[in-house]
C-alpha positions as CSV (number, residue, x, y, z in Angstrom):
1,M,-41.2,49.3,-36.9
2,S,-38.5,51.9,-37.4
3,R,-34.9,51.2,-38.2
4,A,-33.9,52.2,-34.6
5,G,-36.6,49.8,-33.3
6,L,-35.2,46.9,-35.4
7,A,-31.7,47.7,-34.3
8,A,-32.7,47.6,-30.7
9,E,-34.6,44.3,-31.3
10,R,-31.5,42.7,-32.9
11,T,-29.3,44.0,-30.0
12,A,-31.8,42.6,-27.4
13,L,-31.7,39.2,-29.2
14,A,-27.9,39.3,-29.1
15,W,-27.9,39.8,-25.4
16,R,-30.4,36.9,-25.0
17,R,-28.0,34.7,-27.0
18,T,-25.2,35.8,-24.8
19,A,-27.2,34.9,-21.7
20,V,-27.9,31.4,-23.0
21,A,-24.3,30.8,-24.1
22,S,-22.9,31.9,-20.8
23,M,-25.3,29.6,-18.9
24,I,-24.2,26.7,-21.1
25,T,-20.5,27.6,-20.5
26,G,-21.1,27.8,-16.8
27,A,-22.7,24.4,-16.8
28,L,-19.7,22.9,-18.6
29,F,-17.3,24.4,-16.0
30,L,-19.5,23.0,-13.2
31,N,-19.4,19.6,-14.9
32,H,-15.6,19.8,-15.0
33,A,-15.5,20.7,-11.3
34,V,-17.7,17.8,-10.3
35,T,-16.1,15.1,-12.5
36,S,-12.4,16.0,-12.5
37,G,-11.8,14.6,-9.0
38,W,-8.7,16.8,-8.7
39,R,-9.7,18.8,-5.6
40,P,-6.8,21.4,-5.5
41,A,-8.1,23.0,-8.7
42,L,-11.8,22.9,-7.8
43,I,-12.0,26.6,-7.1
44,A,-11.1,27.7,-10.6
45,P,-14.0,26.1,-12.5
46,I,-16.5,27.1,-9.8
47,G,-15.2,30.7,-10.1
48,A,-15.7,30.5,-13.8
49,A,-19.2,29.2,-13.5
50,I,-20.1,32.0,-11.1
51,A,-18.7,34.6,-13.5
52,M,-20.8,33.0,-16.3
53,A,-23.9,33.1,-14.1
54,A,-23.3,36.8,-13.4
55,L,-22.8,37.4,-17.1
56,A,-26.1,35.5,-17.9
57,G,-27.9,37.7,-15.3
58,L,-26.4,40.9,-16.7
59,S,-27.2,39.9,-20.3
60,Y,-30.8,39.1,-19.3
61,L,-31.2,42.5,-17.6
62,R,-29.8,44.3,-20.6
63,N,-32.2,42.3,-22.9
64,R,-35.2,43.3,-20.7
65,S,-34.2,47.0,-20.6
66,L,-34.0,47.1,-24.4
67,H,-37.3,45.4,-24.8
68,E,-38.9,47.9,-22.4
69,G,-37.6,50.8,-24.6
70,R,-34.7,52.0,-22.4
71,H,-32.1,52.4,-25.1
72,S,-29.5,54.2,-22.9
73,H,-25.9,53.7,-23.6
74,G,-24.8,50.3,-22.4
75,G,-21.1,50.9,-22.3
76,W,-20.7,49.6,-18.8
77,V,-22.6,46.5,-19.6
78,V,-20.3,45.8,-22.6
79,A,-17.3,46.5,-20.4
80,A,-18.5,44.1,-17.6
81,A,-19.3,41.4,-20.2
82,T,-15.9,41.7,-21.7
83,A,-14.2,41.5,-18.3
84,A,-16.2,38.4,-17.5
85,V,-15.4,36.7,-20.7
86,V,-11.7,37.5,-20.5
87,S,-11.4,36.4,-16.9
88,V,-13.1,33.1,-17.7
89,A,-10.8,32.6,-20.7
90,V,-7.8,33.1,-18.5
91,I,-9.2,30.6,-16.0
92,A,-9.8,28.1,-18.8
93,V,-6.2,28.4,-19.9
94,G,-5.0,28.0,-16.4
95,I,-7.2,24.8,-16.0
96,E,-5.8,23.5,-19.3
97,F,-2.2,23.9,-18.1
98,T,-2.6,22.7,-14.5
99,D,-5.2,20.0,-14.7
100,P,-3.5,16.6,-14.6
101,V,-4.4,14.2,-17.5
102,P,-6.4,11.2,-16.2
């Protein structure tokens, strides 16, 4: 396999790890939404879980495109992933500061 092929394989695996990590993070946000019992802030963790599910889908699609040999520039994918991660981080900070301590 050529160097370019190995680089594409490593990048595809990184996108797969991103998909798995975002699914786990989304599950943790859903768990918080279900177990917190504080209904006014229910929308924030659900929104974060939806953003993580979208990131998982996007990461999976990028992984598949790299495996199929479509090595086009993925700048928009990186920008969308960055936007999703930053928005979820902001939501997590908001939850931390507004969620009452049980």
